[in-house]
C-alpha positions as CSV (number, residue, x, y, z in Angstrom):
1,M,27.8,-12.1,26.3
2,K,26.9,-15.6,25.2
3,T,28.0,-16.9,21.9
4,F,25.2,-17.4,19.4
5,Q,24.9,-20.0,16.7
6,Q,25.9,-19.2,13.1
7,P,23.0,-18.1,10.8
8,L,21.4,-20.6,8.5
9,S,22.4,-20.7,4.8
10,S,19.8,-19.4,2.4
11,E,18.9,-23.0,1.4
12,E,18.5,-24.1,5.0
13,E,16.4,-21.1,6.0
14,A,14.1,-21.6,3.0
15,A,13.6,-25.2,4.0
16,Y,12.8,-24.4,7.6
17,I,10.4,-21.5,6.6
18,K,8.6,-24.0,4.4
19,R,8.4,-26.5,7.3
20,L,6.7,-23.8,9.5
21,H,3.5,-24.7,7.7
22,D,4.0,-28.5,8.0
23,E,0.9,-30.4,9.1
24,N,3.1,-32.2,11.6
25,C,3.0,-29.9,14.6
26,E,6.3,-31.2,16.0
27,R,8.2,-30.6,12.8
28,A,6.6,-27.1,12.5
29,E,7.6,-26.3,16.1
30,E,11.1,-27.6,15.6
31,A,11.5,-25.3,12.5
32,R,10.2,-22.3,14.5
33,R,12.7,-23.0,17.2
34,I,15.7,-23.4,14.8
35,L,14.7,-20.2,12.9
36,I,14.7,-18.3,16.2
37,E,17.9,-19.7,17.6
38,R,19.8,-19.3,14.4
39,N,18.8,-15.6,14.1
40,L,19.7,-14.6,17.7
41,R,23.0,-13.2,16.4
42,L,20.9,-10.7,14.4
43,V,19.1,-9.7,17.6
44,A,22.5,-9.1,19.4
45,H,23.8,-7.1,16.4
46,I,20.7,-4.8,16.5
47,A,20.7,-4.5,20.3
48,K,24.3,-3.2,20.2
49,K,23.0,0.0,18.6
50,Y,21.0,0.8,21.7
51,Q,23.8,0.3,24.3
52,N,24.1,4.0,24.8
53,V,20.6,4.4,26.3
54,D,21.5,3.0,29.8
55,E,19.9,-0.4,29.3
56,D,21.4,-3.7,30.2
57,M,22.5,-5.6,27.1
58,E,20.9,-8.8,28.3
59,D,17.6,-7.0,28.7
60,L,17.9,-5.5,25.2
61,I,18.5,-8.9,23.7
62,S,15.5,-10.4,25.6
63,I,13.2,-7.7,24.3
64,G,14.7,-8.0,20.8
65,T,14.1,-11.7,20.9
66,I,10.4,-11.0,21.4
67,G,10.5,-9.1,18.1
68,L,12.3,-12.0,16.4
69,I,9.7,-14.4,17.6
70,K,6.9,-12.2,16.3
71,A,8.8,-12.0,12.9
72,V,9.1,-15.8,12.6
73,N,5.4,-16.3,13.6
74,T,4.1,-13.7,11.1
75,F,6.6,-14.0,8.2
76,D,4.9,-14.4,4.8
77,S,7.2,-16.5,2.6
78,D,5.2,-15.4,-0.5
79,K,6.6,-11.9,-0.2
80,T,9.9,-11.0,-1.8
81,I,11.4,-9.6,1.4
82,K,13.9,-11.8,3.2
83,L,13.2,-13.1,6.7
84,S,16.3,-11.2,8.1
85,S,15.1,-7.9,6.7
86,Y,11.6,-8.5,8.1
87,A,12.9,-9.6,11.4
88,S,15.3,-6.6,11.7
89,K,12.3,-4.3,11.5
90,C,10.3,-6.3,14.0
91,I,13.3,-6.4,16.4
92,E,13.9,-2.7,16.2
93,N,10.2,-1.9,16.6
94,E,10.1,-4.0,19.7
95,L,13.2,-2.3,21.2
96,L,11.9,1.2,20.4
97,M,8.5,0.4,21.9
98,M,10.1,-0.8,25.1
99,L,12.5,2.1,25.4
100,R,9.7,4.6,24.7
101,G,7.6,2.9,27.4
102,R,10.4,3.1,30.0
103,K,11.2,6.7,29.0
104,K,7.5,7.7,29.5
105,K,7.4,5.9,32.9
106,A,10.6,7.6,34.0
107,R,9.2,11.0,33.0
108,E,6.1,10.4,35.0
109,V,8.1,9.8,38.1
110,S,10.7,12.6,37.7
111,L,9.1,15.3,35.6
112,Y,8.1,17.5,38.5
113,E,11.2,16.9,40.7
114,P,13.2,20.1,41.3
115,I,16.6,20.1,39.5
116,G,17.8,23.6,40.5
117,M,17.1,27.3,40.6
118,D,16.8,29.8,37.8
119,K,18.6,33.2,37.8
120,E,15.8,34.8,39.8
121,G,16.1,32.1,42.5
122,N,12.9,30.3,41.4
123,E,12.9,26.5,41.7
124,I,12.8,24.8,38.3
125,S,11.8,21.2,37.5
126,L,12.7,18.9,34.6
127,L,9.4,19.8,33.0
128,D,10.6,23.3,32.6
129,V,13.6,22.4,30.5
130,I,13.0,19.0,28.9
131,E,13.2,18.7,25.2
132,N,13.8,22.4,24.6
133,E,17.1,22.3,22.8
134,Q,18.1,18.9,21.8
135,T,16.5,15.8,20.2
136,D,16.9,12.7,22.4
137,V,18.6,9.5,21.2
138,L,15.4,7.6,20.4
139,D,14.1,10.4,18.1
140,R,17.5,10.4,16.3
141,M,17.3,6.7,15.8
142,E,13.8,6.9,14.5
143,L,14.7,9.8,12.2
144,K,17.7,7.8,10.9
145,Q,15.3,4.9,10.1
146,N,12.9,7.1,8.3
147,V,15.6,8.7,6.2
148,G,16.8,5.3,5.2
149,K,13.3,4.3,4.2
150,L,12.8,7.5,2.2
151,G,15.9,6.8,0.2
152,T,14.7,3.3,-0.7
153,L,11.2,4.5,-1.5
154,L,12.4,7.3,-3.8
155,D,14.1,4.7,-6.0
156,A,11.6,2.0,-5.7
157,R,8.3,3.9,-5.9
158,L,8.8,7.0,-8.0
159,T,9.4,7.7,-11.7
160,D,12.5,9.6,-12.7
161,R,10.5,12.8,-13.1
162,E,8.7,12.4,-9.8
163,R,12.0,11.7,-8.0
164,E,13.7,14.7,-9.6
165,I,10.8,17.0,-8.5
166,I,10.7,15.7,-5.0
167,C,14.4,16.0,-4.5
168,M,14.4,19.6,-5.9
169,R,11.3,20.6,-4.0
170,Y,12.6,19.5,-0.6
171,G,16.3,19.9,-1.0
172,L,17.0,16.1,-0.8
173,S,20.1,16.4,-2.9
174,G,21.8,18.8,-0.5
175,D,20.7,21.9,-2.3
176,R,18.1,24.5,-1.0
177,E,14.4,23.8,-1.2
178,I,12.9,25.5,-4.2
179,T,9.3,26.5,-5.1
180,Q,7.0,24.8,-7.6
181,R,7.3,27.8,-9.9
182,E,11.1,27.7,-9.9
183,I,11.0,23.9,-10.7
184,G,8.5,24.6,-13.5
185,N,10.8,27.2,-15.1
186,M,13.8,24.9,-14.8
187,L,12.0,21.9,-16.4
188,G,9.9,23.9,-18.9
189,I,6.5,22.9,-17.4
190,S,3.7,24.7,-15.6
191,R,3.6,25.3,-11.9
192,S,0.3,23.4,-11.7
193,Y,1.8,20.4,-13.5
194,V,4.6,20.4,-11.0
195,S,2.1,20.5,-8.2
196,R,0.2,17.5,-9.6
197,I,3.4,15.5,-9.9
198,E,4.5,16.4,-6.4
199,K,1.1,15.4,-4.9
200,R,1.2,12.1,-6.8
201,A,4.7,11.3,-5.6
202,L,4.0,12.2,-2.0
203,C,1.0,9.8,-2.1
204,K,3.2,7.0,-3.4
205,L,5.8,7.7,-0.7
206,R,3.1,7.8,2.0
207,E,1.7,4.5,0.9
208,G,5.3,3.0,0.9
209,F,5.8,4.2,4.5
210,D,2.5,2.7,5.6
211,Q,3.3,-0.7,4.0
212,T,6.6,-0.8,6.0
213,K,4.8,-0.6,9.3
214,Y,4.4,-3.9,11.2
215,T,1.7,-4.8,13.6
216,Q,3.0,-5.0,17.2
């Protein structure tokens, strides 16, 4: 694999991001090129996580680079999020979108092809057995992403009481899920009050998830 340039320092990155909006088109394009080139190491780092899905590493990096370019072109410097964090999401989204597309195409080709016989001697196809018992690697990756988002949103979006109730209600602390009535008894409040807090917290979390989605 090719060697990528070292990332920019925080000060250098801030300067080039500011230059993206320069009235001088040549300076703006130069800044865009440098921001892309100096973040290719990030693309390679993220692409490595997908090496176990039978895709060529160079292809993964090429697709991830498209996500990086989108990130640089759409990054809002007024937001508190860092370019690297924003770019990571765009890169992963681009890779997942590509892998889902290829998986769908492969299924369309091979879904009805016979793969063996059942105990009664009947011919069975991939369609008969696919996704019955195990979650595929892309779903596991997406689930891992969402679990990470949830942990962040619980701390960033909810009050202490809301977070406590959500964790108890859905067993997020490793314990069993418990009912609203049980929570009310434990906290000394009514079941209906627990229900209102739970609904409010879920709305906050849903809004948080929606805000982390990027336009493809």
